[in-house]
N, C-alpha and C positions, 0 to 999 in steps of 0.2 A: 255842576255837571262834569267838574274835570274830576271827581270825586268818583261819582260813577261811574264813566269812563274806566277808571283803576280799579271797581268792582269789579265789573264787566270782564276785563283782563282775568285778574285772578281767578274770576269764577269758569274761562273757557279754560283755562287749563286744568281743576278739575275737575269737571263735565267731558274732556278728552278720557283723563284716564278713568271714568266712571263708563265711559261709554266702552270703552277699549274690553276693560274686565267686563262689563256685562254682555257683551258680540254682539251689540247691536246698531254696530257701522253703518250708515246708507250710504253705499261706495256711487255716486251717481245719482242720490237724492236729488240734488236740486238741478239736475239736467230740465225738467221742464218747470219753468215760472210757472209762480203763480196764476201769471196772466193769461196763460194760455193752458193750463190747466180743461181738465173735461173727466167728465163721470166715468172713473172705473172699475163703477162696484165694492160691496165689499172690501175692504183692505184686508193682507194678511194676517198684519196686527197692529194694534194700537199702542204704543211705547207712554203710557202715562203715567205723570209726576203728582205730588202733592208733598201735606207735610207732617207729619207725629204732631199734630195739636190736635186739642180740641174743638178748636175752629175749623181746621177738615172733617168733621165728621161726619158730611156725606160722605166724601171720598173713605172713610174711614169703617164707616159702615156698609157698606157698597163693596169695600175688599172682605171682609169677616165673611159677609152672610154671601158672596159670592153671586151677588146679583147683577153686578156688569159683567163677568163672564155667561149667565145667562143669555143677556140679552145679547151681545156682540154675538155669541151661537159660532160658529168658523170663524173669527175672526179671534187670533193671541190675544190674551191682554198684558201685556211685559209692565207690571209698574214699579217707579222708583224713587224713593224716599230723598227728598231736597228738604235740607237748613234753613234755608233763606230763600229769598224772591230771586235776588241776582242771580243767584245760581242757575236756579231751573230758566232763566231768562235765555241766558245762559247757551242753556239745551238747545231749548225753545229755538233762537237764533242760529243755531247752530247743525240743527235737521237732525239731532240724536234723539227729541223729544216729540211729538206728536200731539199730545193736548197734556193740560197741568190743571190743577185745582192753584191756584195761585191769588196772595192778597191783588186788594184794585192799584195801590201805587206803580208796584213788580208789571202788572198788566199793560197797565198805562205808559210805562218808560220801554215794555219790550214793544208796544205799537212807535210811539214816538221815535227808539232807536232804528226803528227799519222803513222809517218816511212812512210810518202807514200801508203796509206791507204786505209784511210778516206772519202777524196773529190777526185774529178774530174772535172776539166776547163772545162768545154764545149761550152763555148763562151767569143765576148765581150759585153758591154756594151758600154763606152764612151773611146775619147783616148781627152786630154786634158782640158782643164776644175780648174787647180791652176795654183797658183802666191805667189811669194812672194810682200806683199804691206808693204807700212812704213811710219813713218812720214815723210811728206815735204820737212824736212832738212834732209830728209838719202838720200842722189845721190848716193853713192857707197858703194860697199859691208865693208871696212874698219873702215865705220864709224856705222856703227852696233857694232863696239867694246866698250862692256858694255853694251849695250845695252838688253833688254830681247824679247824676237822673242816666239811665239806661235806657235803650232801646236794643233788639236784638241785629238790626243790622242800617247801617248808611243806605238812605235814601226809599228805607223799606216801607210797609202801612203805618206801623207805629212814629215810626220816624219823623214823619210829616208829619203827624195829628202832634206828634210832643211840638215840634218846632214852630210849627203856626198857632200853636195854643203859647206859649213863650211870648211868640208876636205879641198877641192878643192883651198878655199879661205885661208887658214891657220889661219882660224876664231876660231878651234877647242879651248872651254876651255876656249873663250874670248869675249864669248857672253852669257848670263843664255838662258837657254829654260826651257821655260814654256809648261803642257799640259795642256787646256782648253775647255771645249764646247766652241762651236764657237757662239752662242746667247751671253753666258759674254765675248767673248774674244771682239764681239762690242760692249758690253756696259762698256768695261773699256775701249777699247779704244778711246770711247767717251770723258772718263774723262781724256785720258791724260796719266792714268797709264800703259800704254803701248808702244812699240813704232816699233813693226813691228810684220806678224804675217805671216805662210806659209799654205792657205789656200785653200780650192774646191769653185769649186761653189755651191749656190749664195753669199758666206760668202766675198771671196775676192770681188764681183761687190759691195758687201754691206757697206764693210769698205768703199771702194773706193766714191761707191758716197751717203753716209751715215755718213760718219766718217771723208770725207776730205781725206780718205789716198792716197798714189800713189805707180804704180807700180814698185819695182824695178827690178822682174826678174819674167818671165812668163816663166812658167817650156815645155812648149812645144818649145821653143827658143835651152834646152838645151837635144833634139833629134831628131837624123835625119829624116828632114820630116817635124817635129813639130808634132809625132806620136808616144803616150804611151801612155801606158791602163791605167789610173783611176778608171772605173769599169770594174766589169767581172760576171759574170757570175759562179757557180760552185755549183756542185751536189753531194750530199754524194753517195759516189761508192755502196755500198747497195742496195738504192734508182735507181740509174738510169742502173745496173741491172736487177731488177727484174719491172723494170716500165721502160721502154724505148722506149716506147710509147706516154707516159703522158711528158716525159721530150721534145721528138721531138713537141709535141702540144705544152710548152711553148714553146719554140725555133721559133715555127710555129709565136703567140703572139708576140716574141717580134722583127722578123722581119716585120708583120703588124703597130708593133708600132712605127718603124721604120719611117715606108712606109707614117702611116699617117704624121709625123714627117715632112719630108719629100714633101708629097705633100701639108699643112696644118700649114705654121707657126705660123698662126695667133692662129689658133685651139689648135698645141702642146701647145704652150707658156698657155694656156688659161689651160690645159687641167690638166700640171705640176703645175700652180697654184691653181686651187681649191683644188688639193690634197694634198700640202704644207698647205692650209689653213685649211683644215679638219684634217691635222697631229701637225700640229704646232698653231691651233690657230689662224693664220697669212697669210697673203698672200704676195707676193713681189710687190712693186712700179713696173709702166710699163718700167721704166730708168733699173730696178736692172734687169729683168728679160730678157730684150734684150740685155744688157750686159755680163749677163752670159751665152742666148746661143750663142754670138761669140765667145767665147772661147770652146764650144766641138763640140765632133762631134760626131754622133749617128753611132754604126758601130759591126758586130757580128763579126767581124775577132778580134781573142784574141791578133794579134799581136805579137803572138806568136814568132816571134825572140829577143824578147825585154826581153824578163823573164831571158839567162844566165847575164844580165847583173842587169838588177831587182834585185838576186840572190849575186851578189858581192856589188848590191849599200848599202847592208843587214850589210856585216861586214863592208866594209869600212865607215858606217855610226857610226858600232859599235853596231848597233840592234841584230846581229845576230853571234855568237862566230866563226861559222864556215859556209862555202857558202854549202846553202842545192844545195843534188844533186838531179834535175827535171827532171828524165827518168822519164814515166807514169801518169806525171803533166796532161798532155791537152787528152780529150779525145773527138775526133770532128766527131767521127761518125752521131753523131742524126744531128748536124748542117747541117755535108755534105752534109745527106740523104733529111732534108727541102730546103735548097742553092739547091741543083740537081733541085730537083720537083718544084723549084721554076723558074728555068732558068737561072743559078744565079754561078759563076767559086765556085768551094773547097775551102775553106777556108787551109792554112798550119800550121799544128803541128810542125812545125823547128825541127822534129826528136824525140819531148819532149811526141807524144804517144807511146813511148815504151819504158819498163821499161831498 
């Protein structure tokens, strides 16, 4: 928990600078508390966070194809790229972001840090798409002893998954865990300085195809039915209460992005790659993006029934001191309105929609 606070403090400074540069400061935005907020109609703008990862494919497709903008109508979309969950959480809690595609771990952390007040999880994004990859000589968990394993960020979704897995394998304290930016992980793996990494797509595929890594653990094999929430969509509670129509428009854009991907796989990959090239300066090879897409599923269902286990996992992993109470985390009202209008069955909040 103390480490998480240090990450949050560092993220606040970064987001403050980002907000100033983007001119998206909200003076007085916190004057009305979420408890007393009322419907004010469509918002003037929606500040949306996301990552340049294939696991954020719905966000990338929606942006590239203009699907969010189309559904938002007169509401201006202000997209902002983030490279890690803790920094995006800082932006949401600081009021410089309205909604964000984010990992399940940081989503729970944002809820916990605000005592269950500041954010609500309104939809899923992606299931699957995370793997523990290693040098070819490592074929069993026991062979990781004394080795260095990398995750993208302290306390992020993959960091929690790795540390819980290490506990189960009796390897806690027997490996070196390092947090490193994904691009640097690829570089160091190529140089032979790293032996293993638990990464989201496309980075696990890049290590396999570009650096000769092998898959030791596919995280979906650790979950019933192979489904676990890698990317979710959360919204500031006050924004949700003041602008429910805007949130529903965002969710219609999410469904449109998923429908586009289902109908045109090649077009979806092209859209994602175009966004990645714009955001990072370099797109992915056809082989990498093809492999990345085989391990993900785009689904607006948040897989709410997994969240109690995710909260337990954070404690098992040593990332949280106590298990987060998740009652009230999920609000599927807007999503289920959109799903009903589309003739689709409602998503289940698994009891986490009530305090």
